[in-house]
C-alpha positions in Angstrom: -94.0 10.6 -18.6 -94.5 13.2 -15.5 -92.1 16.5 -15.4 -90.3 15.3 -12.0 -89.4 11.8 -13.9 -87.9 13.8 -16.9 -86.1 15.9 -15.0 -84.7 13.2 -13.0 -83.3 11.7 -16.8 -82.0 14.6 -17.9 -80.3 14.9 -14.6 -79.2 11.7 -14.1 -77.7 11.8 -18.2 -75.9 14.9 -17.3 -74.1 13.2 -14.5 -73.4 10.2 -15.9 -71.4 12.8 -19.5 -70.2 14.9 -16.8 -68.3 12.5 -14.8 -67.5 10.4 -17.8 -66.2 13.2 -19.0 -63.2 14.0 -16.7 -62.4 10.5 -16.2 -61.6 10.2 -19.8 -60.0 13.8 -19.7 -58.0 12.8 -16.8 -56.7 9.8 -18.5 -55.5 11.8 -22.1 -54.1 14.3 -20.6 -51.7 12.0 -18.8 -51.2 9.5 -21.6 -50.6 12.9 -24.6 -48.6 14.4 -21.5 -46.3 11.3 -21.7 -45.5 11.6 -25.3 -44.8 15.5 -24.9 -42.5 15.2 -21.8 -40.7 12.5 -23.4 -41.0 14.0 -27.0 -39.2 17.2 -25.3 -36.5 15.6 -23.7 -35.7 13.3 -26.5 -35.3 16.6 -28.8 -38.7 16.3 -30.5 -40.1 19.8 -30.9 -44.4 19.7 -30.0 -46.3 22.5 -31.8 -49.8 21.4 -30.2 -50.9 19.6 -27.4 -54.4 19.5 -27.1 -57.3 18.1 -24.8 -60.3 17.3 -27.5 -61.0 17.7 -30.7 -62.7 20.0 -33.2 -62.7 24.5 -32.5 -60.6 25.2 -30.3 -62.4 27.5 -26.5 -58.8 28.0 -25.2 -55.1 28.1 -26.0 -52.0 29.9 -25.4 -48.6 29.7 -26.3 -45.3 28.7 -24.0 -42.2 29.9 -24.2 -41.2 26.6 -26.3 -43.4 27.4 -29.1 -46.0 24.4 -28.2 -49.9 26.3 -28.4 -51.7 24.3 -25.4 -55.6 24.2 -26.3 -59.0 22.9 -25.2 -61.0 22.1 -28.3 -64.7 21.6 -28.4 -65.3 17.7 -27.9 -64.0 16.5 -25.4 -63.4 12.9 -26.0 -59.5 12.6 -27.0 -56.3 14.6 -27.5 -53.4 14.5 -29.4 -50.0 16.0 -29.3 -48.6 17.5 -32.9 -45.3 17.4 -33.4 -43.0 19.5 -35.7 -43.2 17.7 -38.9 -46.6 15.8 -38.3 -49.4 16.2 -41.1 -51.8 15.6 -38.4 -52.7 14.3 -35.4 -51.8 10.6 -36.5 -48.6 11.6 -36.9 -48.8 11.1 -40.5 -46.3 12.4 -42.1 -46.1 16.5 -43.9 -44.6 16.2 -46.9 -43.7 19.8 -47.3 -42.4 20.3 -44.1 -40.3 17.4 -43.8 -38.9 18.9 -47.1 -38.5 22.5 -45.9 -36.4 20.7 -42.6 -34.1 18.7 -44.6 -32.7 21.8 -45.8 -31.4 22.4 -42.1 -30.0 19.8 -40.3 -30.7 21.4 -37.0 -34.9 21.8 -37.5 -34.8 18.1 -39.1 -34.0 16.8 -35.6 -36.8 18.2 -33.8 -39.3 16.4 -36.4 -41.0 13.6 -35.2 -39.9 11.7 -38.3 -36.8 13.0 -38.1 -35.1 12.1 -34.5 -33.5 9.0 -34.3 -35.0 6.1 -34.1 -34.9 5.7 -30.0 -36.5 9.0 -29.5 -39.2 8.7 -32.0 -39.9 5.1 -29.6 -39.6 6.5 -26.8 -42.0 9.2 -27.7 -44.3 6.9 -28.7 -44.5 4.3 -25.9 -44.4 7.1 -23.2 -48.5 7.3 -23.6 -49.2 4.1 -22.5 -46.4 3.9 -20.3 -47.8 7.1 -18.7 -51.5 5.5 -18.4 -50.3 2.1 -16.7 -47.8 4.7 -14.1 -51.1 6.7 -13.3 -52.8 3.7 -12.9 -50.3 2.3 -10.3 -50.5 5.3 -8.9 -54.4 5.7 -8.2 -54.4 2.1 -7.3 -51.6 2.5 -4.8 -52.6 5.9 -2.9 -56.1 4.0 -2.6 -55.0 1.1 -1.3 -52.1 3.2 1.3 -55.0 5.5 2.5 -57.9 2.8 3.3 -55.0 0.7 4.6 -55.2 -2.8 6.2 -57.8 -4.5 8.1 -56.2 -4.8 11.7 -56.2 -7.5 13.7 -57.8 -8.8 15.9 -61.2 -7.7 13.7 -62.3 -5.0 15.7 -65.7 -3.2 14.8 -65.3 0.3 13.0 -68.9 1.3 12.2 -72.6 -0.5 12.2 -75.8 -0.1 10.0 -78.6 1.3 13.0 -80.5 -1.5 11.7 -77.7 -4.3 13.8 -77.0 -2.2 16.4 -80.1 -1.7 17.8 -81.0 -5.5 17.0 -77.8 -7.2 18.7 -75.7 -6.3 21.4 -72.4 -6.2 19.3 -71.2 -2.7 19.2 -68.6 0.2 18.2 -65.1 -0.4 19.4 -65.6 -4.5 20.4 -62.8 -6.8 19.3 -64.2 -10.0 18.1 -62.1 -13.4 19.5 -64.5 -15.5 18.1 -67.8 -16.0 16.7 -70.1 -19.3 17.1 -67.2 -21.1 18.9 -64.8 -20.0 15.6 -62.0 -18.8 16.5 -61.6 -15.6 14.2 -58.2 -13.5 15.7 -56.9 -13.4 12.4 -57.8 -12.3 8.9 -57.2 -15.8 7.8 -59.2 -17.4 10.6 -61.6 -15.0 9.8 -62.5 -16.2 6.1 -62.2 -19.5 7.1 -64.8 -19.1 9.8 -67.1 -17.7 7.5 -67.8 -21.2 5.5 -67.9 -23.2 8.8 -71.0 -20.6 10.7 -74.6 -22.4 11.2 -77.5 -20.5 9.0 -78.9 -18.6 12.0 -79.7 -14.7 11.8 -77.8 -13.9 15.1 -74.9 -16.2 16.2 -73.0 -15.9 19.9 -69.6 -13.8 19.7 -66.9 -13.6 21.6 -65.4 -9.8 22.4 -62.8 -7.7 23.8 -64.7 -4.5 25.5 -63.1 -2.3 27.5 -60.5 -5.0 28.2 -62.6 -7.6 29.7 -64.0 -10.7 27.7 -67.7 -10.6 27.1 -70.3 -13.0 25.3 -72.5 -10.7 23.4 -75.1 -11.5 20.3 -74.6 -10.1 17.3 -75.2 -10.4 13.6 -74.9 -13.0 11.0 -71.3 -12.1 9.4 -72.5 -11.9 5.7 -76.3 -10.5 6.0 -78.8 -9.5 3.2 -78.0 -6.1 2.7 -76.5 -4.8 -0.3 -73.3 -2.9 0.1 -72.8 -2.5 -4.0 -75.2 -2.5 -7.1 -73.4 -3.5 -10.0 -73.5 -0.8 -12.8 -75.4 -1.9 -16.0 -77.4 -4.7 -14.0 -81.0 -5.2 -13.1 -80.6 -4.1 -9.8 -79.0 -1.3 -11.1 -81.9 -0.6 -13.4 -84.4 -0.9 -10.9 -83.2 1.5 -8.4 -81.3 -0.7 -5.7 -78.8 0.9 -3.5 -75.8 0.6 -1.1 -76.9 0.1 2.5 -81.0 -1.4 1.1 -81.5 -4.8 3.6 -82.8 -7.6 1.5 -85.4 -9.2 4.3 -87.3 -11.5 1.5 -87.2 -13.1 -1.5 -90.6 -14.7 -3.5 -91.8 -14.2 -0.1 -89.2 -16.4 1.7 -87.4 -14.7 4.7 -83.7 -14.2 4.0 -81.2 -13.0 6.7 -78.0 -14.2 5.2 -76.4 -12.7 1.7 -75.6 -16.5 0.7 -79.9 -17.8 0.7 -80.0 -14.5 -1.6 -77.5 -16.5 -4.1 -78.8 -19.1 -4.0 -82.1 -18.8 -4.4 -81.5 -16.1 -7.7 -78.8 -18.7 -9.0 -82.0 -21.4 -8.9 -84.4 -19.3 -10.7 -81.9 -19.9 -13.7 -83.0 -16.5 -15.7 -86.7 -16.5 -14.2 -87.7 -13.0 -12.5 -87.6 -13.0 -8.6 -89.4 -10.5 -6.3 -87.1 -8.9 -3.4 -88.7 -7.5 -0.2 -86.0 -4.5 0.5 -85.8 -1.9 3.8 -84.3 1.3 3.0 -84.6 3.2 6.4 -88.3 3.6 7.2 -89.6 2.2 3.8 -90.6 -1.0 2.5 -90.0 -2.1 -0.9 -91.1 -4.8 -3.5 -88.8 -4.6 -6.5 -89.4 -7.2 -9.3 -86.2 -8.5 -10.8 -85.2 -10.8 -13.8 -81.4 -12.4 -13.3 -78.7 -11.8 -16.2 -77.1 -14.2 -18.0 -73.5 -13.1 -16.5 -69.4 -14.2 -17.5 -67.4 -13.5 -14.6 -63.9 -14.5 -14.5 -62.6 -17.2 -11.8 -59.9 -16.6 -9.6 -57.4 -19.3 -11.5 -58.2 -18.0 -14.8 -60.9 -18.7 -17.1 -64.9 -17.5 -16.6 -67.5 -19.1 -15.5 -71.6 -18.1 -16.8 -73.8 -17.0 -13.6 -77.7 -16.1 -13.5 -77.0 -13.0 -11.6 -79.2 -9.6 -10.6 -76.0 -7.3 -9.7 -75.8 -6.6 -6.1 -72.7 -7.5 -3.6 -72.9 -7.8 -0.1 -70.7 -7.2 2.8 -69.8 -8.1 6.4 -72.7 -7.2 8.8 -69.7 -3.9 10.4 -67.3 -2.1 8.8 -63.8 -3.7 10.4 -61.2 -0.7 11.8 -58.1 -0.2 9.3 -54.6 0.5 9.5 -52.1 2.1 7.7 -49.4 0.1 5.3 -46.4 0.9 3.9 -45.7 2.9 1.2 -43.8 0.3 -1.0 -46.5 -2.0 0.2 -48.7 0.5 -1.6 -46.8 0.8 -4.7 -45.9 -3.7 -5.2 -50.3 -3.8 -4.8 -50.9 -1.1 -7.3 -48.5 -2.6 -9.4 -50.4 -5.8 -8.9 -54.0 -4.8 -9.8 -52.4 -3.0 -12.9 -51.3 -6.3 -14.0 -54.4 -8.2 -13.1 -56.5 -5.4 -15.5 -53.6 -6.4 -17.9 -54.2 -10.2 -17.9 -58.0 -10.2 -16.7 -58.3 -8.3 -19.9 -56.2 -10.7 -22.3 -58.2 -13.9 -20.8 -61.2 -12.2 -21.9 -60.4 -11.6 -25.3 -59.6 -14.6 -25.9 -62.2 -16.4 -24.5 -65.0 -14.1 -26.6 -62.6 -14.8 -29.7 -62.9 -18.9 -28.9 -66.9 -18.5 -28.3 -66.5 -19.4 -24.5 -67.8 -16.1 -23.6 -70.2 -13.8 -25.4 -69.3 -10.7 -27.4 -71.8 -8.5 -25.2 -68.6 -8.6 -22.4 -67.5 -5.8 -25.0 -68.8 -2.7 -24.0 -68.5 0.6 -26.2 -67.8 4.3 -24.6 -71.8 4.3 -24.2 -71.5 1.6 -21.9 -68.4 2.8 -20.3 -69.9 6.1 -19.4 -72.9 4.3 -17.8 -70.7 1.8 -15.6 -69.1 5.0 -14.8 -72.0 6.9 -13.9 -73.3 4.4 -12.0 -70.2 3.7 -9.6 -69.0 7.5 -9.1 -73.0 7.8 -7.8 -72.4 4.9 -5.4 -68.7 5.5 -3.8 -66.1 8.3 -4.9 -63.4 6.0 -3.8 -64.8 3.6 -6.2 -65.0 6.0 -9.3 -61.6 6.9 -8.5 -60.6 3.5 -9.1 -62.7 2.7 -11.9 -60.2 5.6 -13.8 -57.8 3.7 -13.2 -59.0 1.2 -14.2 -60.1 2.5 -17.5 -56.1 4.2 -18.0 -54.5 1.0 -18.0 -57.4 -0.1 -20.7 -56.6 3.0 -22.6 -52.7 2.0 -22.2 -53.3 -1.5 -23.1 -55.3 -0.5 -26.5 -52.8 1.9 -27.8 -50.4 -0.5 -27.6 -52.1 -3.1 -29.6 -50.2 -3.2 -33.1 -52.8 -1.4 -35.7 -51.3 1.1 -37.5 -52.6 4.9 -36.2 -52.0 3.4 -32.7 -49.3 3.5 -30.7 -48.1 0.0 -31.0 -48.9 0.3 -34.8 -46.0 3.0 -34.5 -44.0 1.3 -32.6 -44.4 -1.9 -35.2 -43.0 0.1 -38.1 -40.1 1.2 -35.8 -39.2 -2.3 -35.3 -39.1 -2.5 -38.9 -37.3 0.3 -39.4 -35.1 -1.5 -36.6 -34.7 -4.6 -38.2 -34.1 -3.5 -42.1 -32.3 -0.2 -41.7 -34.5 1.8 -43.5 -37.9 3.3 -43.0 -41.2 1.5 -44.6 -42.6 3.2 -48.1 -45.0 6.5 -47.7 -47.3 5.0 -50.0 -47.7 1.6 -47.8 -47.6 3.6 -44.5 -50.7 5.6 -45.8 -52.3 2.7 -46.7 -52.2 0.7 -43.8 -52.8 4.0 -41.8 -56.2 4.0 -43.9 -56.7 0.4 -42.8 -55.9 1.0 -39.1 -58.1 3.5 -39.1 -61.0 1.3 -40.8 -59.9 -1.1 -38.0 -60.3 1.8 -35.4 -63.6 2.4 -36.4 -65.2 -1.1 -37.4 -64.3 -2.2 -33.4 -66.0 1.1 -32.3 -69.4 0.6 -34.4 -69.1 -3.2 -33.1 -69.2 -2.0 -29.5 -71.3 0.7 -29.4 -73.7 -1.6 -31.0 -73.3 -4.2 -28.3 -74.0 -1.7 -25.7 -77.5 -0.9 -27.1 -78.4 -4.8 -28.0 -76.8 -6.9 -25.6 
């Protein structure tokens, strides 16, 4: 390995670690702030708000007596309330014994507060994660807007501007005789187009209709490289134009897709045009479980590239309410997709390799961040939803485990036995660590 290659790998690792820590810190901060602020509003005193674990590198005390701190290990965080023995909200026996001598002080502890206050404080963490995701998804939708009708060319790669007659600003009315003045018509037309490198377009240009030659609507141009895929490992980039596969010339993304699937996992060779460079890249498709729109999964052979339209369509703004409802729907899709995936893994219908650990998530986050800032921000929203959902699982030490204990208390009128609680907490720690070890093994073995 030469010095330049080694430096490049170190830089890539540092970038991946940095963007992952930033994403995780944002998510954890919002989660813990949910616990903190609802606890405070419910009359429960927070003693420590910590981002990270381990040695404290910075701290300050606010006027309410809460110590805000940043610790050396930036892979989580916690809020320690009055009466807590540790970050997992275990009961501090001595502190609680002292607090029981003062009813007002007892009310400020996590374990002496009314049931409703404790439950609200615990559930607030995951809820704030979901709210963060809704806001992020909604802002992304609002900022990017929706495609304007009729479809209007906003930008085109130089490759197509020099090889066809389509121009920025053209309003597209027809393609190969198919009317495409609405989004629905545009989607339908793509299924009926003749498979030729160029197509006749009817466009409105400067107020007049013209017939021009334009590119195939979905060319063999890479718009996205999926993280941790064969294409990602080989260094393919968005904007690369695939001109041939196994010495067969291609111009449509569907040709690539069909050829890769027909290879059934055997190596394929792509010829790539990147600016003025011509590259040859060998890839081995990987078996991948993909969610279907109607539910469930399908298994396909993929190299990990995604295509797109030959040009970028002009967009227009959407109403704030539409962005909020769209963001909420996105969160629901992540949640339902997660449960669907878990159920299929448990039943053996898809591989458990679909479960990624922190190493795989960090690699995915770094790869997405290197391609697109907006996609990176969207990834934060996805991870926030996942962390909120995971914390609601009924496992002791997680928020869902505490809610399970509170449900028992509400049903029976008494708190669980302290020894039983400690035993269950230990079991919960073992379960969480076992799942983490399994997912980390997946990161390296799958």
